[in-house]
C-alpha positions as CSV (number, residue, x, y, z in Angstrom):
1,M,-7.3,-7.5,90.1
2,R,-5.3,-8.8,87.1
3,P,-7.5,-11.1,84.9
4,H,-6.4,-14.7,84.6
5,H,-5.4,-15.9,81.1
6,L,-7.8,-18.5,79.8
7,L,-5.3,-19.9,77.3
8,P,-2.5,-22.1,78.7
9,Q,0.9,-20.4,78.4
10,P,3.8,-22.4,77.0
11,S,6.5,-23.4,79.6
12,K,9.9,-21.7,79.4
13,S,11.7,-24.9,80.2
14,T,10.3,-27.0,77.4
15,P,10.0,-25.2,74.0
16,P,7.1,-26.1,71.9
17,A,7.3,-28.7,69.1
18,V,8.2,-27.3,65.7
19,E,5.9,-28.2,62.9
20,D,7.4,-29.5,59.7
21,P,6.2,-28.2,56.3
22,A,5.0,-31.8,55.6
23,G,2.7,-31.6,58.6
24,S,4.7,-33.8,61.0
25,H,5.8,-32.6,64.4
26,R,9.5,-32.6,65.3
27,P,10.4,-33.1,69.0
28,P,12.2,-30.1,70.7
29,A,16.0,-29.9,70.8
30,A,16.0,-30.5,74.5
31,A,14.2,-33.8,74.1
32,L,16.7,-34.9,71.4
33,A,19.5,-34.0,73.8
34,G,17.9,-36.0,76.5
35,L,17.7,-39.0,74.2
36,H,21.3,-38.9,73.2
37,G,22.6,-38.2,76.7
38,P,24.1,-35.1,78.3
39,R,25.8,-32.8,75.9
40,K,29.6,-32.2,76.3
41,K,30.3,-28.6,77.1
42,G,33.5,-26.7,76.9
43,I,35.4,-29.0,74.6
44,K,37.7,-26.1,73.5
45,S,38.1,-24.9,77.1
46,T,39.3,-28.3,78.4
47,T,42.1,-28.3,75.9
48,S,43.7,-25.3,77.6
49,V,43.4,-26.8,81.1
50,R,46.8,-27.7,82.4
51,A,48.1,-29.3,85.6
52,W,50.0,-26.9,87.8
53,L,52.0,-27.9,90.8
54,V,51.3,-25.3,93.6
55,I,53.8,-25.0,96.5
56,D,52.9,-22.8,99.4
57,S,55.2,-21.0,101.8
58,G,55.3,-24.0,104.1
59,G,56.7,-26.3,101.5
60,N,53.4,-28.2,101.0
61,S,52.6,-29.1,97.4
62,Q,49.4,-30.0,95.5
63,V,48.5,-30.5,91.8
64,V,45.8,-28.1,90.6
65,E,44.2,-28.3,87.1
66,A,43.4,-24.8,85.9
67,G,43.0,-23.0,82.7
68,K,44.8,-19.9,81.4
69,H,42.1,-17.5,82.6
70,A,42.0,-19.0,86.1
71,I,45.7,-18.5,86.4
72,M,45.4,-15.0,85.0
73,R,42.9,-14.2,87.7
74,R,44.9,-15.8,90.4
75,T,48.2,-14.1,89.6
76,R,47.0,-11.0,87.7
77,L,49.2,-11.7,84.8
78,P,48.5,-10.9,81.2
79,A,48.1,-13.5,78.6
80,R,51.4,-12.7,76.9
81,D,53.3,-13.5,80.1
82,L,51.7,-16.9,80.4
83,R,52.6,-17.6,76.8
84,I,56.2,-17.5,77.8
85,L,55.7,-20.5,80.0
86,D,54.1,-22.6,77.3
87,P,56.3,-25.8,76.9
88,V,55.4,-26.0,73.3
89,L,56.9,-22.6,72.5
90,Q,60.7,-22.4,72.7
91,C,60.9,-19.0,74.4
92,P,64.2,-17.6,75.4
93,S,65.2,-17.4,79.1
94,T,63.2,-14.7,80.8
95,V,62.6,-13.3,84.3
96,L,59.8,-10.8,84.5
97,G,58.7,-8.8,87.5
98,R,55.0,-7.9,87.6
99,E,52.6,-6.3,90.1
100,R,51.6,-9.5,91.9
101,A,53.9,-12.2,90.5
102,I,57.3,-13.0,89.0
103,V,57.5,-15.0,85.8
104,I,60.4,-17.4,85.6
105,N,61.5,-19.1,82.4
106,L,65.0,-20.4,82.9
107,E,66.0,-23.6,81.1
108,H,63.7,-26.3,82.4
109,I,62.3,-24.1,85.2
110,K,59.0,-22.6,84.1
111,A,57.2,-21.1,87.2
112,I,55.1,-18.2,88.5
113,I,56.2,-16.9,91.9
114,T,53.7,-14.9,94.0
115,A,54.0,-13.6,97.6
116,Q,52.6,-16.9,99.0
117,E,53.0,-19.7,96.5
118,V,54.9,-21.0,93.5
119,L,53.1,-22.4,90.4
120,L,55.1,-24.9,88.2
121,V,54.0,-25.8,84.7
122,N,56.0,-28.9,83.8
123,S,56.1,-30.6,87.2
124,A,55.9,-34.1,85.6
125,D,59.3,-33.6,84.0
126,L,62.0,-35.6,85.6
127,S,64.5,-32.7,85.4
128,V,62.1,-30.6,87.5
129,T,61.8,-33.1,90.4
130,P,65.2,-32.2,92.0
131,F,64.2,-28.5,91.8
132,V,60.9,-29.2,93.6
133,D,62.6,-31.1,96.3
134,E,65.2,-28.4,96.8
135,L,62.5,-25.7,96.9
136,Q,60.5,-27.5,99.5
137,R,63.6,-28.0,101.6
138,R,64.4,-24.3,101.4
139,L,60.8,-23.3,102.3
140,V,60.7,-25.7,105.3
141,R,64.1,-24.4,106.5
142,R,62.8,-20.8,106.1
143,Q,59.8,-21.6,108.2
144,Q,61.9,-23.2,110.8
145,E,64.2,-20.3,110.9
146,G,61.3,-18.0,111.3
147,N,60.1,-20.0,114.3
148,D,63.6,-20.2,115.8
149,D,64.0,-16.5,115.3
150,G,60.9,-15.8,117.4
151,H,62.1,-18.2,120.2
152,S,65.6,-16.8,120.1
153,K,64.4,-13.2,120.6
154,L,62.5,-14.3,123.7
155,H,65.5,-16.2,125.0
156,D,67.9,-13.3,124.3
157,L,65.8,-11.0,126.5
158,G,66.9,-13.0,129.6
159,E,70.4,-13.6,128.6
160,S,73.3,-11.4,129.7
161,Q,75.8,-9.9,127.4
162,P,78.9,-11.6,128.9
163,I,77.4,-15.0,128.3
164,K,76.8,-14.1,124.7
165,E,80.4,-13.0,124.3
166,S,81.8,-16.1,125.9
167,R,79.5,-18.2,123.7
168,Q,80.7,-16.5,120.6
169,N,84.4,-16.8,121.6
170,S,84.1,-20.5,122.5
171,P,85.8,-23.1,120.2
172,S,82.5,-25.0,119.7
173,G,80.8,-21.9,118.4
174,F,83.8,-21.3,116.1
175,E,83.6,-24.9,114.8
176,S,79.8,-24.6,114.2
177,R,80.3,-21.4,112.2
178,K,83.2,-22.9,110.3
179,H,81.1,-25.8,109.0
180,D,78.3,-23.5,107.8
181,G,77.9,-23.3,104.1
182,V,78.7,-20.4,101.9
183,G,75.0,-20.0,101.2
184,K,74.4,-19.2,104.8
185,E,77.1,-16.6,104.9
186,V,75.7,-15.0,101.8
187,K,72.2,-15.1,103.3
188,N,73.5,-13.4,106.5
189,Q,75.0,-10.7,104.4
190,L,71.8,-10.2,102.5
191,Y,69.1,-10.4,105.2
192,G,71.0,-10.4,108.5
193,S,68.9,-12.0,111.2
194,K,65.5,-11.5,109.5
195,V,63.8,-14.2,107.5
196,P,64.2,-13.7,103.7
197,P,61.0,-13.0,101.7
198,F,59.2,-15.9,100.2
199,E,59.7,-14.7,96.6
200,F,63.4,-14.3,97.1
201,V,63.7,-17.9,98.4
202,A,61.8,-19.2,95.4
203,L,63.8,-17.0,93.0
204,E,67.0,-18.2,94.5
205,A,66.0,-21.8,94.1
206,C,65.2,-21.2,90.4
207,L,68.5,-19.5,89.8
208,V,70.4,-22.3,91.6
209,A,68.6,-25.0,89.5
210,A,69.2,-23.2,86.2
211,C,72.8,-22.2,86.9
212,T,73.7,-25.6,88.3
213,S,72.1,-27.5,85.4
214,L,74.1,-25.4,82.9
215,E,77.3,-25.7,84.9
216,N,77.0,-29.5,85.1
217,E,76.2,-29.8,81.4
218,A,79.2,-27.6,80.6
219,K,81.5,-29.7,82.8
220,G,80.3,-32.9,81.2
221,L,81.0,-31.5,77.7
222,E,84.4,-30.3,78.8
223,E,85.4,-33.7,80.1
224,E,84.2,-35.3,76.9
225,A,85.8,-32.7,74.6
226,H,89.4,-32.7,75.8
227,P,90.1,-36.5,75.1
228,A,88.4,-36.2,71.7
229,L,90.5,-33.2,70.7
230,D,93.7,-34.8,71.9
231,K,92.9,-37.9,70.0
232,L,92.2,-35.9,66.9
233,S,95.5,-34.1,67.2
234,S,97.4,-37.4,67.4
235,K,95.5,-39.1,64.6
236,I,93.4,-37.5,62.0
237,S,90.6,-39.8,60.9
238,T,87.0,-39.5,59.8
239,L,85.7,-41.0,63.0
240,N,87.6,-38.5,65.2
241,L,86.6,-35.6,63.0
242,E,82.9,-36.5,63.2
243,R,83.1,-36.8,67.0
244,V,84.7,-33.4,67.3
245,R,82.1,-31.9,65.0
246,Q,79.3,-33.2,67.3
247,I,81.1,-31.8,70.3
248,K,81.4,-28.4,68.7
249,S,77.7,-28.3,67.8
250,R,76.8,-29.1,71.4
251,L,79.3,-26.4,72.6
252,V,77.6,-23.8,70.4
253,A,74.2,-24.7,71.7
254,I,75.2,-24.7,75.4
255,S,77.1,-21.4,75.0
256,G,74.0,-19.8,73.5
257,R,71.8,-20.9,76.4
258,V,74.3,-19.8,79.0
259,Q,74.6,-16.4,77.2
260,K,70.8,-15.9,77.3
261,V,70.6,-16.6,81.0
262,R,73.6,-14.3,81.7
263,D,72.1,-11.5,79.6
264,E,68.8,-11.8,81.4
265,I,70.4,-11.5,84.8
266,E,72.5,-8.6,83.6
267,H,69.4,-6.9,82.3
268,L,67.8,-7.2,85.7
269,L,70.9,-5.8,87.4
270,D,71.0,-2.8,85.1
271,D,67.3,-1.9,85.7
272,D,66.4,-1.0,89.3
273,D,62.7,-0.6,88.4
274,D,62.5,-4.3,87.3
275,M,64.2,-5.4,90.6
276,A,61.8,-3.1,92.6
277,E,58.9,-4.9,91.0
278,M,60.0,-8.2,92.5
279,Y,59.5,-7.1,96.1
280,L,56.1,-8.8,96.2
281,T,55.9,-9.2,100.0
282,D,56.6,-5.5,100.6
283,K,54.1,-4.4,98.1
284,L,51.5,-6.7,99.5
285,S,52.1,-5.5,103.1
286,V,51.9,-1.9,101.9
287,E,48.6,-2.6,100.2
288,S,47.2,-4.3,103.2
289,D,48.2,-1.4,105.4
290,L,46.5,1.0,103.0
291,E,43.3,-1.1,103.1
292,N,43.3,-1.2,106.9
293,S,43.9,2.5,107.2
294,S,41.1,3.2,104.7
295,T,38.5,1.0,106.4
296,S,39.3,2.3,109.9
297,S,37.5,5.4,111.3
298,M,39.5,8.6,111.2
299,N,39.0,11.2,113.8
300,E,40.2,14.8,113.8
301,Q,43.5,13.9,115.6
302,M,44.4,11.3,112.9
303,R,43.6,13.8,110.2
304,N,45.9,16.3,111.7
305,E,48.6,13.6,112.0
306,I,48.1,12.7,108.3
307,D,48.3,16.4,107.4
308,D,51.6,16.6,109.3
309,E,52.9,13.5,107.6
310,I,52.0,14.9,104.2
311,H,53.7,18.1,105.1
312,Q,56.8,16.3,106.2
313,A,56.7,14.1,103.1
314,A,56.5,17.2,101.0
315,E,59.5,18.8,102.7
316,A,61.4,15.5,102.4
317,N,60.5,15.5,98.7
318,D,61.7,19.0,98.3
319,R,65.0,18.1,100.0
320,H,65.3,15.1,97.7
321,V,64.7,17.2,94.6
322,A,67.4,19.7,95.8
323,C,69.8,16.8,96.3
324,L,69.1,15.6,92.8
325,N,69.6,19.0,91.4
326,S,73.0,19.4,93.2
327,H,74.0,15.9,91.9
328,T,74.9,14.7,95.4
329,G,73.7,11.3,96.4
330,T,71.8,10.6,93.2
331,G,69.8,7.4,93.3
332,T,71.0,6.3,96.7
333,S,67.6,5.6,98.1
334,K,66.7,3.5,95.0
335,Q,69.9,1.5,95.3
336,L,69.2,0.8,98.9
337,D,65.7,-0.4,98.1
338,V,67.0,-3.1,95.8
339,E,70.3,-3.9,97.5
340,E,69.2,-7.3,98.8
341,L,68.0,-8.5,95.4
342,E,70.9,-6.9,93.6
343,M,73.4,-8.9,95.8
344,L,71.4,-12.1,95.2
345,L,71.5,-11.6,91.5
346,E,75.1,-10.7,91.4
347,A,76.1,-13.9,93.2
348,Y,74.5,-16.0,90.4
349,F,75.6,-13.6,87.7
350,V,79.2,-14.4,88.8
351,Q,78.5,-18.1,88.7
352,I,76.9,-18.1,85.2
353,D,79.6,-15.8,84.0
354,G,82.2,-18.3,85.2
355,T,80.4,-21.0,83.3
356,L,80.4,-18.9,80.2
357,N,84.1,-18.2,80.6
358,N,84.8,-21.9,80.8
359,L,82.8,-22.5,77.7
360,S,84.7,-19.7,75.9
361,T,88.0,-21.3,77.0
362,L,86.8,-24.7,75.6
363,R,85.7,-22.9,72.4
364,E,89.2,-21.4,72.1
365,Y,90.7,-24.9,72.6
366,V,88.6,-26.3,69.9
367,D,89.6,-23.4,67.5
368,D,93.2,-24.0,68.3
369,T,92.9,-27.7,67.6
370,E,91.2,-26.8,64.3
371,D,94.0,-24.5,63.4
372,Y,96.5,-27.2,64.3
373,I,94.7,-29.7,62.1
374,N,94.6,-27.3,59.2
375,I,98.3,-26.6,59.6
376,M,99.0,-30.3,59.5
377,L,96.8,-30.8,56.5
378,D,98.5,-27.9,54.7
379,D,101.9,-29.4,55.5
380,K,100.7,-32.7,54.0
381,Q,99.4,-30.9,51.0
382,N,102.7,-29.1,50.5
383,Q,104.6,-32.4,50.7
384,L,102.3,-33.9,48.1
385,L,102.9,-30.9,45.9
386,Q,106.6,-31.2,46.2
387,M,106.4,-34.8,45.4
388,G,104.4,-33.9,42.3
389,V,107.1,-31.4,41.3
390,V,109.8,-34.0,41.7
391,L,107.9,-36.6,39.7
392,S,107.1,-34.1,37.0
393,T,110.8,-33.2,36.7
394,A,111.7,-36.9,36.5
395,T,109.1,-37.4,33.8
396,L,110.6,-34.5,31.9
397,V,114.1,-36.0,32.1
398,V,112.9,-39.4,31.0
399,N,111.0,-37.8,28.1
400,A,114.3,-36.3,27.0
401,F,115.9,-39.8,27.0
402,I,112.9,-41.0,25.0
403,V,113.5,-38.3,22.5
404,V,117.1,-39.5,22.0
405,A,115.8,-43.0,21.6
406,G,113.3,-41.8,19.1
407,I,115.9,-40.0,17.1
408,F,118.1,-43.2,16.8
409,G,115.0,-45.2,16.0
410,M,114.5,-43.3,12.7
411,N,115.1,-45.2,9.5
412,I,117.9,-42.8,8.3
413,G,121.2,-43.9,7.0
414,I,124.1,-42.5,9.0
415,E,127.7,-43.6,9.5
416,L,126.9,-45.1,13.0
417,F,124.7,-47.7,11.3
418,D,127.2,-48.6,8.6
419,E,128.2,-52.2,8.8
420,E,131.6,-51.6,7.1
421,L,132.8,-49.5,10.0
422,N,132.4,-52.5,12.3
423,T,131.6,-50.4,15.3
424,G,129.7,-53.2,17.2
425,N,128.3,-52.7,20.7
426,K,130.9,-50.1,21.6
427,K,129.2,-47.1,20.0
428,F,125.8,-48.4,21.3
429,M,127.0,-48.5,24.9
430,W,128.5,-45.0,24.6
431,T,125.2,-43.7,23.3
432,I,123.1,-45.3,26.0
433,G,125.5,-44.3,28.8
434,G,125.9,-40.7,27.5
435,S,122.1,-40.2,27.2
436,S,121.5,-41.7,30.7
437,M,124.2,-39.6,32.3
438,G,122.9,-36.5,30.6
439,C,119.3,-37.1,31.9
440,V,120.6,-37.7,35.4
441,F,122.6,-34.5,35.2
442,L,119.6,-32.5,34.0
443,F,117.5,-34.0,36.9
444,V,120.1,-33.0,39.5
445,I,120.3,-29.5,38.1
446,A,116.5,-29.1,38.2
447,I,116.3,-30.3,41.8
448,A,119.1,-28.1,42.9
449,W,117.5,-25.1,41.2
450,G,114.2,-25.8,43.0
451,K,115.9,-25.9,46.4
452,Y,117.9,-22.8,45.6
453,M,114.6,-21.0,44.8
454,R,113.0,-22.5,47.9
455,L,110.4,-24.3,45.9
456,L,111.4,-27.7,47.4
457,D,112.5,-28.6,50.9
């Protein structure tokens, strides 16, 4: 038997008192903490906690407060991707496809899209509220379409083909298809009768919100710019010039933002690997199938089937390599894999490219107005210069008359001033008239020479 200790052992929960060098005993730190109340833990960690609006596949939303590490574990995203969504940092427009999520940073939309939910950062922003409503509406409609699709399949099993044809050829059916939106036609081209994946619905809502916001802002600027430019063309003033300067500054800023969104969509369209990363639902279903197959028991027959499948896959791979070597059908399978997402991105690429073209047209109009204003100012400046030449010529002629007056003003005895000749005012008038006519003649000669040399209009 183990001997019992005679001395009492100190408890692990309450540390012993510490003896001071002066002989007094200090109470333990736990006792001091109990006196001052509970200690606040995780002060630094609470600063990184942020409110996230989580929207599931059914359109239901809830606000969740989570830190960066919790979001990283939930979405399997690295820290550098979450840094893109920081509202404090002014990061450029970015769309990133990762293993389990899609990171969206388009204008005011900062979100993380997974295969089952959407996480929004700045959900309290008023500009994000319409996007949230639109996303919930799309998700609810997607869920209803999924339910209707299941019921329609059961109904189509008992419906005859002639009834279907008559229903399609009826005027009411034509009217109902006529009043469907363009978005429904595009969706039918993309997905046909199947329900679109959740991540594509959320991605489309983000693209719609960003492109529509930029388009409305560009239209508002265009409506404001044209009257200001026309007013400046009719009357050049400091107030009109300042107003056009502000419009041009806003035009440059909006054009840069639209260009960034366009470049990001174009980059996705050029890279099939990035688009393939955005098929989250397909990747999740493949992983679940692999997990189910790994956990199930495998008998000898299944092993043989797997061997046959591997053999067939190897043969298909060899045929594919041969096709690649012969340069026939290169990359066809890859293009077919991302065809749905490519068509979706191309639709909004055309929209954002149209917005950029409108801004470029407005920029050209502003530049043309500036050129016109510069031409008008140059014309005014030329008129002032010509007036200066005329005045300088007139001053030169007047100075010539002053020279004549100065000569006659000298105190020199000549016959013209002799009193015995009794010339009177007759000689004086001849002198004044001759000098004036000579100055006018010199002025006319100078102006005629200037026009002859095309120095004056």
